[in-house]
C-alpha positions as a Markdown table, in Angstrom:
| # | Residue | x | y | z |
|---|---|---|---|---|
| 1 | Met | 0.0 | 0.0 | 0.0 |
| 2 | Ile | 2.8 | 2.4 | 0.9 |
| 3 | Asn | 4.6 | 1.6 | -2.3 |
| 4 | Lys | 1.5 | 2.6 | -4.4 |
| 5 | Ile | 1.2 | 5.9 | -2.5 |
| 6 | Ile | 4.9 | 6.6 | -3.1 |
| 7 | Ala | 4.5 | 5.7 | -6.7 |
| 8 | Ile | 1.6 | 8.0 | -7.3 |
| 9 | Val | 3.4 | 10.9 | -5.5 |
| 10 | Val | 6.5 | 10.4 | -7.6 |
| 11 | Leu | 4.5 | 10.0 | -10.9 |
| 12 | Ser | 2.5 | 13.2 | -10.0 |
| 13 | Leu | 5.7 | 15.1 | -9.5 |
| 14 | Ala | 7.0 | 13.8 | -12.8 |
| 15 | Ile | 3.9 | 15.0 | -14.5 |
| 16 | Ile | 4.1 | 18.4 | -12.9 |
| 17 | Met | 7.7 | 18.7 | -13.9 |
| 18 | Ala | 7.0 | 17.5 | -17.5 |
| 19 | Met | 3.9 | 19.6 | -18.1 |
| 20 | Pro | 5.4 | 22.0 | -20.7 |
| 21 | Tyr | 6.7 | 19.0 | -22.7 |
| 22 | Ala | 3.4 | 17.2 | -22.4 |
| 23 | Gln | 1.6 | 20.3 | -23.6 |
| 24 | Gln | 3.9 | 20.5 | -26.7 |
| 25 | Gly | 3.2 | 16.8 | -27.4 |
| 26 | Leu | -0.6 | 17.3 | -27.2 |
| 27 | Asp | -0.3 | 20.4 | -29.4 |
| 28 | Gly | 1.6 | 18.4 | -32.0 |
| 29 | Leu | -0.9 | 15.6 | -31.8 |
| 30 | Leu | -3.8 | 17.9 | -32.3 |
| 31 | Phe | -1.9 | 19.8 | -35.1 |
| 32 | Leu | -1.5 | 16.4 | -36.9 |
| 33 | His | -5.1 | 15.6 | -36.4 |
| 34 | Asn | -6.2 | 18.9 | -37.9 |
| 35 | Trp | -3.8 | 18.6 | -40.8 |
| 36 | Val | -5.1 | 15.1 | -41.7 |
| 37 | Ser | -8.7 | 16.4 | -41.3 |
| 38 | Asp | -8.0 | 19.4 | -43.6 |
| 39 | Met | -6.3 | 17.2 | -46.2 |
| 40 | Leu | -9.3 | 14.9 | -46.2 |
| 41 | Thr | -11.7 | 17.8 | -46.6 |
| 42 | Glu | -10.8 | 18.0 | -50.3 |
| 43 | Val | -11.8 | 14.4 | -50.8 |
| 44 | Phe | -14.9 | 14.2 | -48.5 |
| 45 | Lys | -16.8 | 17.5 | -48.8 |
| 46 | Gly | -20.4 | 18.5 | -49.0 |
| 47 | Ser | -22.4 | 15.7 | -47.3 |
| 48 | Glu | -23.0 | 14.6 | -43.8 |
| 49 | Ala | -21.7 | 11.1 | -44.6 |
| 50 | Gly | -18.5 | 12.6 | -46.1 |
| 51 | Asp | -18.0 | 14.7 | -42.9 |
| 52 | Thr | -18.5 | 11.6 | -40.7 |
| 53 | Thr | -16.1 | 9.6 | -42.9 |
| 54 | Arg | -13.5 | 12.4 | -42.8 |
| 55 | Ala | -13.8 | 12.7 | -39.0 |
| 56 | Leu | -13.5 | 8.9 | -38.6 |
| 57 | Ile | -10.4 | 8.6 | -40.8 |
| 58 | Ser | -8.7 | 11.6 | -39.2 |
| 59 | Leu | -9.4 | 10.2 | -35.7 |
| 60 | Leu | -7.9 | 6.8 | -36.6 |
| 61 | Ala | -5.0 | 7.7 | -38.9 |
| 62 | Ile | -2.7 | 9.4 | -36.3 |
| 63 | Pro | -2.9 | 6.6 | -33.6 |
| 64 | Val | -2.2 | 3.9 | -36.2 |
| 65 | Ala | 0.7 | 5.9 | -37.8 |
| 66 | Ile | 2.2 | 6.5 | -34.4 |
| 67 | Gly | 1.7 | 2.9 | -33.4 |
| 68 | Leu | 3.5 | 1.8 | -36.6 |
| 69 | Ile | 6.7 | 3.6 | -35.6 |
| 70 | Pro | 7.7 | 1.3 | -32.7 |
| 71 | Ala | 6.3 | -1.7 | -34.6 |
| 72 | Ala | 8.6 | -0.9 | -37.5 |
| 73 | Ile | 11.6 | -0.5 | -35.2 |
| 74 | Tyr | 10.7 | -3.7 | -33.4 |
| 75 | Trp | 10.4 | -5.6 | -36.8 |
| 76 | Leu | 13.7 | -4.3 | -38.0 |
| 77 | Leu | 15.4 | -5.5 | -34.8 |
| 78 | Lys | 13.6 | -8.8 | -34.2 |
| 79 | Arg | 12.0 | -9.7 | -37.6 |
| 80 | Ser | 8.7 | -10.4 | -35.9 |
| 81 | Trp | 5.5 | -8.4 | -35.3 |
| 82 | Phe | 5.4 | -6.0 | -32.4 |
| 83 | Pro | 3.3 | -7.7 | -29.7 |
| 84 | Tyr | 2.0 | -4.4 | -28.2 |
| 85 | Phe | 0.9 | -2.7 | -31.4 |
| 86 | Met | -2.8 | -2.4 | -30.5 |
| 87 | Gln | -2.0 | -1.2 | -26.9 |
| 88 | Cys | 0.1 | 1.6 | -28.4 |
| 89 | Val | -2.7 | 2.5 | -30.8 |
| 90 | Trp | -5.3 | 2.5 | -28.0 |
| 91 | Val | -3.1 | 4.7 | -25.7 |
| 92 | Val | -2.5 | 7.3 | -28.4 |
| 93 | Trp | -6.2 | 7.1 | -29.5 |
| 94 | Leu | -7.3 | 7.8 | -25.9 |
| 95 | Ile | -4.9 | 10.7 | -25.4 |
| 96 | Gln | -5.9 | 12.2 | -28.8 |
| 97 | Thr | -9.7 | 11.7 | -28.2 |
| 98 | Ser | -9.4 | 13.2 | -24.7 |
| 99 | Ala | -7.6 | 16.3 | -26.0 |
| 100 | Leu | -10.2 | 16.7 | -28.8 |
| 101 | Val | -13.1 | 16.3 | -26.3 |
| 102 | Val | -11.6 | 18.9 | -23.9 |
| 103 | Leu | -11.1 | 21.4 | -26.8 |
| 104 | Ser | -14.4 | 20.8 | -28.6 |
| 105 | Lys | -16.7 | 23.7 | -29.1 |
| 106 | Ile | -20.2 | 22.4 | -29.0 |
């Protein structure tokens, strides 16, 4: 129990110390999302179905692309598939979606 309390205190301090870097990372992630969304606007424009498709592709493209980076490095080193690919994609997707929800203007 005491180890978990110490761990959460240490991790909280690490987050506080790394906040400017985390903000830059989130800004970059949201910039990439908006860039993909803007590029897809040329392809899917005009209809509600096109807007939904554009939003879906732009929401999924960045986490998959970021997940492919460690998978490619792992494949180059081990010549086998990265076992935690989907976990990486889910973590990036959750972070991206959380940032988009916080910044959404309804």
